C-alpha positions as CSV (number, residue, x, y, z in Angstrom):
1,M,-71.7,252.2,188.2
2,A,-68.5,250.2,188.2
3,A,-70.0,247.6,185.8
4,R,-71.0,250.4,183.5
5,R,-67.6,252.0,183.6
6,R,-66.0,248.6,182.8
7,V,-68.3,248.2,179.8
8,E,-67.3,251.7,178.6
9,T,-63.6,250.9,179.1
10,M,-63.9,247.7,177.1
11,E,-65.8,249.5,174.3
12,E,-63.1,252.2,174.2
13,N,-60.4,249.6,174.1
14,R,-62.2,247.8,171.3
15,R,-62.3,251.0,169.3
16,K,-58.7,251.7,170.0
17,L,-57.6,248.2,168.9
18,I,-59.7,248.3,165.7
19,A,-58.1,251.6,164.8
20,A,-54.6,250.4,165.6
21,G,-55.2,247.1,163.7
22,R,-56.5,249.0,160.7
23,K,-53.5,251.2,160.6
24,A,-51.0,248.3,161.1
25,F,-52.8,245.9,158.7
26,A,-52.9,248.5,156.0
27,S,-49.3,249.5,156.3
28,D,-47.6,246.2,157.2
29,G,-50.1,243.5,156.2
30,F,-51.8,241.1,158.6
31,A,-49.0,238.5,158.8
32,A,-46.2,241.1,159.5
33,S,-48.2,243.1,162.1
34,S,-46.9,242.6,165.6
35,M,-49.6,242.4,168.2
36,D,-47.3,243.7,170.9
37,E,-46.5,246.8,168.9
38,L,-50.1,247.2,167.8
39,T,-51.5,247.1,171.4
40,A,-48.6,249.3,172.7
41,S,-49.3,251.9,170.1
42,V,-52.6,252.6,171.8
43,G,-51.4,252.3,175.4
44,L,-52.7,248.8,175.9
45,T,-51.2,245.4,176.6
46,R,-51.6,242.3,174.4
47,G,-54.0,241.0,177.1
48,A,-56.6,243.6,176.0
49,L,-56.9,241.9,172.6
50,Y,-58.2,238.6,173.9
51,P,-61.5,239.6,175.7
52,N,-62.4,241.8,172.7
53,F,-61.4,239.6,169.7
54,G,-60.1,236.3,170.9
55,D,-56.9,236.6,168.9
56,K,-55.2,238.4,166.0
57,T,-57.5,236.8,163.4
58,G,-60.5,238.0,165.4
59,L,-59.1,241.5,165.3
60,L,-58.7,241.2,161.5
61,A,-62.3,240.1,161.2
62,A,-63.4,243.2,163.1
63,V,-61.3,245.5,160.9
64,V,-62.5,243.8,157.7
65,A,-66.1,244.2,158.8
66,E,-65.5,247.9,159.5
67,V,-63.7,248.6,156.2
68,D,-66.1,246.5,154.2
69,G,-69.1,248.3,155.7
70,E,-67.5,251.6,154.7
71,M,-67.0,250.2,151.2
72,A,-70.7,249.4,150.9
73,A,-71.7,252.9,152.1
74,R,-69.2,254.5,149.6
75,A,-70.6,252.4,146.8
76,R,-74.2,253.4,147.6
77,A,-73.2,257.0,147.8
78,A,-71.4,256.8,144.4
79,S,-74.6,255.4,142.9
80,A,-76.9,258.1,144.2
81,D,-76.4,260.4,141.2
82,A,-76.4,257.6,138.6
83,G,-79.9,258.2,137.3
84,D,-82.5,255.5,137.3
85,A,-82.5,252.4,139.6
86,W,-80.8,250.2,136.9
87,E,-77.9,252.7,136.5
88,Q,-77.6,253.0,140.3
89,L,-77.2,249.2,140.6
90,L,-74.5,249.2,138.0
91,A,-72.8,252.3,139.5
92,E,-72.7,250.7,142.9
93,G,-71.1,247.5,141.5
94,V,-68.5,249.5,139.5
95,A,-67.8,251.7,142.5
96,Y,-67.2,248.6,144.6
97,I,-64.8,247.3,142.0
98,A,-62.9,250.6,141.8
99,M,-62.3,250.5,145.5
100,A,-59.8,247.8,144.8
101,L,-57.4,250.7,143.9
102,D,-57.6,252.1,147.4
103,P,-54.4,250.8,149.2
104,E,-56.2,250.2,152.5
105,V,-59.1,248.3,150.9
106,R,-56.8,246.4,148.7
107,R,-54.5,245.2,151.5
108,I,-57.0,244.6,154.3
109,V,-60.3,243.5,152.6
110,L,-59.3,242.1,149.2
111,L,-55.8,240.5,149.9
112,D,-55.4,239.7,153.6
113,G,-59.2,239.2,154.3
114,P,-59.6,236.2,152.0
115,A,-56.2,234.8,152.8
116,F,-56.8,234.7,156.6
117,L,-60.6,234.7,157.0
118,G,-61.6,232.5,154.1
119,D,-64.4,232.9,151.5
120,P,-65.6,236.5,151.5
121,S,-69.1,235.4,150.5
122,R,-69.5,234.0,154.0
123,W,-68.5,237.3,155.8
124,P,-71.4,239.0,157.6
125,S,-70.5,242.3,155.9
126,Q,-70.8,240.7,152.4
127,N,-74.2,239.2,153.3
128,A,-75.4,242.6,154.3
129,C,-74.4,243.9,150.8
130,L,-76.2,240.9,149.3
131,Q,-79.4,241.9,151.1
132,G,-79.3,245.4,149.5
133,T,-78.7,243.9,146.1
134,K,-81.6,241.5,146.5
135,Q,-83.9,244.5,147.3
136,A,-82.7,246.4,144.3
137,V,-83.1,243.4,142.0
138,A,-86.6,242.6,143.3
139,T,-87.7,246.2,142.6
140,L,-86.1,246.1,139.1
141,I,-87.9,242.9,138.2
142,A,-91.2,244.2,139.6
143,D,-90.8,247.3,137.5
144,G,-90.1,245.2,134.3
145,V,-86.5,246.6,134.0
146,M,-84.9,243.2,134.6
147,A,-86.1,240.0,133.1
148,P,-88.2,237.7,135.4
149,V,-85.5,235.7,137.1
150,D,-85.0,234.3,140.6
151,V,-84.2,237.3,142.8
152,E,-81.6,235.6,145.0
153,A,-79.8,233.9,142.1
154,A,-79.5,237.3,140.2
155,A,-78.4,239.1,143.3
156,R,-75.8,236.5,144.2
157,L,-74.4,236.6,140.6
158,L,-74.3,240.4,140.5
159,S,-72.7,240.7,144.0
160,G,-70.4,237.8,143.3
161,A,-69.3,239.3,140.0
162,A,-68.5,242.7,141.7
163,L,-66.6,241.1,144.5
164,N,-64.6,238.7,142.3
165,A,-63.8,241.6,139.9
166,A,-62.5,243.6,142.9
167,L,-60.5,240.6,144.1
168,W,-59.0,240.3,140.6
169,V,-58.1,244.0,140.4
170,A,-56.5,243.9,143.8
171,A,-54.4,240.9,143.0
172,S,-53.4,242.1,139.6
173,D,-49.8,243.2,138.8
174,D,-51.3,246.3,137.2
175,P,-54.5,247.2,139.1
176,Q,-54.9,250.5,137.3
177,S,-55.1,248.7,133.9
178,A,-57.3,245.9,135.3
179,M,-59.9,248.1,136.9
180,P,-61.6,249.5,133.7
181,K,-61.5,246.1,132.1
182,A,-63.3,244.6,135.1
183,A,-65.8,247.5,135.2
184,D,-66.6,247.0,131.5
185,A,-67.0,243.3,131.8
186,F,-69.2,243.7,134.9
187,R,-71.5,246.1,133.0
188,L,-71.7,243.9,130.0
189,M,-72.5,240.8,132.1
190,A,-75.1,242.7,134.1
191,E,-76.9,243.8,130.9
192,G,-77.8,240.2,130.3
193,F,-80.4,240.5,133.1
194,L,-82.3,243.4,131.3
195,A,-85.8,242.7,130.0
196,E,-84.9,244.8,127.0
197,R,-81.4,245.8,125.9
198,R,-80.8,249.6,126.3
């Protein structure tokens, strides 16, 4: 019973720390966020951080995984009304790019994430997105919508293009202006995969 309560307490502390980290990283940025203030804001000490995340960077990785996972779900939801499978694939990519305009996404995932966690293509959350894209691409090729091409290569190029477009929009001096340019270029590039131009 005591062991179960300890596990529950650790999980509750983990949730609290992720929520506090998300709030602090979104408002102050990763570098400027104080771990003492962050942990105190949820009634914990800095010592609670280490068994759950190892260090501040580990907390950032957990926050990025949570936000990035939500981004993928939002992109899928945005594509649900897009018509056929091809339009859904494009809508998902454009929705992902558009999320670069969301201040929390911009700061945590697209600016601080790569700066402190390294190459986003190596993040587990990005690899989960890639798997979904591979499935969509395989279906589109099998249905003759996309030209016969290596599924993994096409999926990596499409996923990478959406991610890099979002990174560009987030880092832009004028994200509002950059976003439609990025979306248009993404759509045009993706059309090169079609078996027949629409």
